[in-house]
C-alpha positions in Angstrom: 15.8 38.9 4.6 12.6 37.0 5.4 10.0 36.7 2.8 7.1 38.9 3.8 4.7 37.8 1.1 3.3 35.0 3.3 2.5 37.2 6.3 -0.7 38.6 4.7 -2.0 35.2 3.4 -5.0 33.4 4.9 -4.3 30.2 6.8 -5.5 28.2 3.9 -3.2 30.0 1.5 -0.2 29.6 3.9 -0.9 25.9 4.3 -1.0 25.3 0.6 1.9 27.5 -0.3 4.1 25.9 2.4 3.4 22.4 1.1 3.8 23.3 -2.6 7.1 25.1 -1.9 8.4 22.1 0.0 7.2 19.7 -2.8 8.8 21.8 -5.5 12.1 21.7 -3.7 11.9 17.9 -3.2 11.2 17.5 -7.0 14.1 19.8 -7.8 16.4 17.8 -5.6 15.3 14.5 -7.1 14.1 13.3 -3.7 10.5 12.8 -5.1 10.3 11.6 -8.7 7.0 9.6 -8.9 3.8 11.5 -9.5 2.0 8.8 -7.5 4.1 9.5 -4.5 3.5 13.2 -4.7 -0.2 12.5 -5.0 -0.1 10.5 -1.7 1.8 13.3 0.1 -0.7 15.9 -1.2 -3.6 13.8 -0.1 -2.1 13.5 3.4 -1.4 17.2 3.6 -4.9 18.1 2.3 -6.4 16.0 5.1 -4.2 17.8 7.7 -5.1 21.2 6.3 -8.8 20.5 6.2 -8.7 19.6 9.9 -6.7 22.7 10.8 -9.0 25.0 8.9 -12.1 23.3 10.5 -11.0 24.2 14.0 -12.2 27.4 15.8 -10.0 29.3 15.6 -8.2 27.9 12.6 -4.9 26.2 13.4 -2.1 28.0 11.6 1.4 26.8 10.9 2.7 29.2 13.5 0.1 28.3 16.2 0.2 24.6 15.7 1.3 22.8 18.9 1.3 19.2 20.2 -2.2 19.5 21.7 -3.5 20.3 18.2 -1.6 17.3 16.8 -3.0 15.1 19.5 -6.5 16.2 18.6 -5.9 15.7 14.9 -4.5 12.2 15.5 -7.5 11.3 17.7 -9.9 12.6 15.0 -8.2 10.7 12.2 -7.4 7.5 13.9 -9.3 4.6 12.4 -10.7 6.5 9.5 -10.7 4.9 6.0 -9.4 7.5 3.6 -6.7 8.2 1.1 -4.2 9.1 3.8 -4.2 5.4 4.6 -5.6 5.7 8.1 -3.4 6.5 11.1 -1.9 3.2 12.2 1.4 3.9 14.0 3.5 3.6 10.9 1.2 5.9 8.8 0.9 8.3 11.7 4.7 8.5 11.7 4.8 9.1 8.0 2.2 11.9 8.3 3.9 13.6 11.3 7.2 13.4 9.5 5.7 15.1 6.5 4.2 17.9 8.7 7.6 18.3 10.4 9.4 18.6 7.1 7.0 21.1 5.7 7.1 23.2 8.9 10.9 23.2 8.9 11.1 24.1 5.2 8.5 26.9 5.7 10.5 28.3 8.6 13.7 28.4 6.6 11.9 30.2 3.8 10.5 33.0 6.1 13.7 33.0 8.2 12.0 32.1 11.5 12.7 29.4 14.1 11.1 26.2 13.1 7.9 25.0 14.7 8.9 21.6 16.3 5.4 20.6 17.3 5.4 17.5 15.0 8.8 16.4 16.1 7.9 16.9 19.7 4.7 14.9 19.2 6.6 12.0 17.6 9.1 12.0 20.5 6.3 11.7 23.0 4.6 8.7 21.3 7.0 5.7 21.4 4.6 3.5 19.5 4.7 5.9 16.6 8.3 7.0 17.1 9.6 3.5 16.7 7.1 2.3 14.2 9.8 1.8 11.6 12.3 0.1 13.9 12.4 -3.6 13.2 13.1 -4.5 16.8 10.0 -2.5 17.9 7.6 -3.7 15.2 4.4 -5.3 16.4 3.7 -8.8 15.1 3.0 -8.7 11.4 -0.7 -8.4 10.5 -1.9 -11.5 8.7 -5.1 -13.3 7.8 -6.4 -16.2 9.9 -7.4 -19.4 8.2 -11.0 -18.4 8.1 -10.2 -14.9 6.7 -7.9 -16.3 4.0 -10.5 -18.9 2.9 -13.2 -16.2 2.8 -11.0 -13.9 0.7 -9.9 -16.7 -1.7 -13.5 -17.7 -2.2 -14.4 -14.0 -2.9 -11.5 -13.5 -5.4 -12.2 -16.8 -7.1 -15.8 -15.8 -7.9 -14.3 -13.7 -10.7 -13.2 -16.7 -12.7 -15.0 -19.6 -14.4 -15.7 -22.5 -12.0 -17.0 -25.5 -14.0 -17.8 -27.7 -11.0 -20.5 -25.4 -9.6 -24.1 -24.9 -10.5 -24.9 -23.1 -13.7 -25.7 -19.8 -12.0 -22.6 -19.8 -9.9 -20.1 -21.1 -12.6 -21.1 -18.3 -14.9 -21.2 -15.5 -12.4 -17.8 -14.3 -13.6 -19.3 -13.1 -16.9 -20.8 -10.0 -15.1 -17.4 -8.7 -14.0 -15.9 -5.6 -15.7 -12.2 -6.0 -16.7 -11.3 -3.5 -13.9 -13.0 -5.6 -11.3 -11.2 -8.7 -12.5 -7.9 -6.8 -12.5 -8.4 -5.6 -9.0 -9.1 -9.1 -7.7 -6.2 -10.5 -9.6 -3.9 -8.0 -8.1 -5.0 -8.9 -4.6 -4.7 -12.6 -5.5 -1.0 -12.1 -6.4 -0.3 -10.4 -3.1 -2.0 -13.2 -1.1 -1.0 -16.1 -3.4 2.5 -14.9 -4.3 3.7 -12.5 -1.5 4.0 -9.6 -3.9 4.1 -6.0 -2.6 1.7 -3.4 -4.1 4.7 -1.9 -6.0 5.6 -5.4 -7.4 2.0 -5.8 -8.7 2.1 -2.5 -10.5 5.4 -3.2 -12.4 4.6 -6.7 -13.6 4.7 -7.1 -17.4 3.1 -9.4 -19.8 6.3 -11.4 -19.7 6.1 -11.8 -15.9 3.9 -14.9 -15.7 5.4 -18.3 -16.4 3.1 -21.3 -17.3 5.6 -23.5 -19.0 6.7 -26.3 -16.8 3.8 -26.1 -14.5 1.5 -28.9 -13.4 -1.5 -27.6 -15.3 -1.2 -26.6 -18.9 -1.3 -22.8 -19.6 -1.9 -22.0 -15.9 0.8 -19.6 -14.5 2.7 -21.1 -11.5 5.2 -18.4 -10.9 5.8 -14.7 -11.8 9.0 -12.8 -12.5 9.2 -9.5 -10.7 11.4 -6.8 -12.3 14.2 -5.3 -10.2 14.3 -1.7 -9.0 16.7 0.5 -7.0 16.0 -1.4 -3.8 15.9 -5.0 -4.9 17.1 -7.4 -7.7 14.9 -9.1 -10.2 13.3 -12.3 -8.7 10.9 -15.1 -9.3 8.2 -16.2 -6.9 5.7 -19.0 -7.0 2.0 -18.3 -6.9 -0.7 -20.5 -5.3 -2.7 -22.6 -7.8 -5.9 -20.7 -7.1 -4.1 -17.4 -7.8 -2.7 -18.9 -11.0 -6.2 -19.8 -12.2 -7.4 -16.3 -11.6 -4.3 -14.9 -13.3 -4.9 -17.2 -16.3 -8.5 -16.0 -16.6 -7.3 -12.4 -16.4 -4.8 -12.8 -19.2 -7.5 -14.3 -21.4 -9.9 -11.5 -20.7 -7.1 -8.9 -21.1 -6.5 -10.3 -24.6 -10.1 -10.5 -25.5 -10.7 -6.9 -24.3 -7.9 -5.6 -26.4 -6.0 -3.9 -23.6 -2.8 -2.4 -24.9 0.7 -2.0 -23.4 3.2 -4.2 -21.6 1.9 -3.8 -18.1 0.2 -7.0 -16.8 -2.2 -5.0 -14.7 -2.6 -1.5 -16.3 -4.7 1.4 -15.2 -6.5 1.9 -18.5 -7.3 0.0 -21.7 -4.6 2.0 -23.4 -2.0 0.4 -21.1 -1.2 3.3 -18.8 0.6 2.2 -15.6 -1.5 1.8 -12.4 -0.8 4.7 -10.0 0.0 4.0 -6.3 -3.0 5.8 -5.0 -5.5 4.2 -7.4 -4.1 0.8 -6.7 -4.3 1.3 -3.0 -7.9 2.4 -3.2 -8.8 -0.6 -5.4 -7.1 -3.1 -3.1 -8.8 -1.5 -0.1 -12.2 -1.8 -1.8 -11.7 -5.5 -2.6 -10.8 -6.3 1.0 -13.8 -4.4 2.2 -16.1 -6.0 -0.3 -14.8 -9.4 0.8 -15.9 -8.6 4.3 -12.4 -7.9 5.7 -11.4 -4.7 7.6 -9.0 -2.9 5.3 -7.7 -0.6 8.0 -5.7 -3.2 9.9 -2.4 -3.9 8.2 -3.7 -2.9 4.7 -2.9 -5.2 1.8 0.5 -5.9 3.2 -1.3 -8.4 5.4 -1.6 -10.6 2.3 2.2 -10.6 1.7 2.7 -11.5 5.4 0.2 -14.3 5.2 2.0 -15.7 2.2 5.3 -15.6 4.0 3.9 -17.2 7.2 2.2 -19.9 5.2 5.4 -20.8 3.5 7.4 -20.9 6.8 4.8 -23.0 8.6 4.9 -25.5 5.7 8.6 -25.9 6.4 10.1 -23.8 3.6 13.5 -22.5 4.4 13.5 -18.9 5.6 16.3 -17.9 3.1 14.2 -19.3 0.2 11.1 -17.4 1.4 13.2 -14.2 1.7 14.4 -14.7 -1.9 10.8 -15.0 -3.1 9.8 -11.9 -1.2 12.9 -10.0 -2.4 14.2 -9.1 1.1 17.3 -9.9 3.1 17.2 -13.1 5.1 17.6 -11.2 8.4 14.4 -9.4 7.7 12.6 -12.7 8.1 13.1 -12.5 11.9 9.9 -10.5 12.3 8.0 -13.7 11.6 9.7 -15.8 14.3 7.2 -15.1 17.0 4.3 -15.7 14.7 5.6 -19.0 13.3 6.5 -20.2 16.7 3.0 -19.3 18.1 0.1 -21.8 17.8 -1.7 -19.6 15.3 -3.3 -21.1 12.2 -2.8 -19.6 8.8 -3.7 -20.8 5.4 
């Protein structure tokens, strides 16, 4: 028998109940385990719900059609919000979420599923194939000018003895959180780390022994997870200098815990959503548009830089923690006369 309790609910209550019920089942099934991932999905659904309820008349789960989704996509495209903006890949992620919640809701009330989201995805090839390696657009990466601009911005957070007194001491005004945020971005650009890699680094991850400059880290060890094995990756000298300064400030500030880049002074892990927002803000403050490619542009820039320097693709793949065949997405970029730093 269908559940009748939802029929008398307001659109807002139905939207919320449908999502929370889907989320509860995902947690029970073990499909979603990380609180940070759940927070991202909730933010995405909240943005969708807010748009639905703002329409006149309000868009319900039953009335939602492809025209509504087209209007929603047009309204959200290019926005800078916690739902990561609607690039094709993120539009696909959001529409898949809507489709899954709609299908779960339909099963609960014993009705035919609303296939509007699935139909919308099918009618937009750029979104539909956003996850297909063969259909991926060229990886987003920084130009030489953009990379130099970002490196200069990040490096302002560490001591620079060769500059004027005012500029060499400018780092003293940074809070530990600001320094942490810039260090995290530096590790992505200077070491090719993913956002997830950055969050799981421990105090044992940096290696300074055996490097060219005493006490300056020159590589980091990235712990393994369910998708990749533990690995080591080199980091650019400028990123090593910033990391060295961060470790000194971290010790002086008395930050606890084993995470290299924690969320709090007590050592709590950095959440996915908070880290995303912090990285986005660093890019914006550095004068870079954070909506195009996000912080993954930094990882792509590292990979392309290594390949253009003549480093073997298999070695770069090992540093990135990916399969060698996944490096093919860089072929068109490396073969093109495009400068990277």
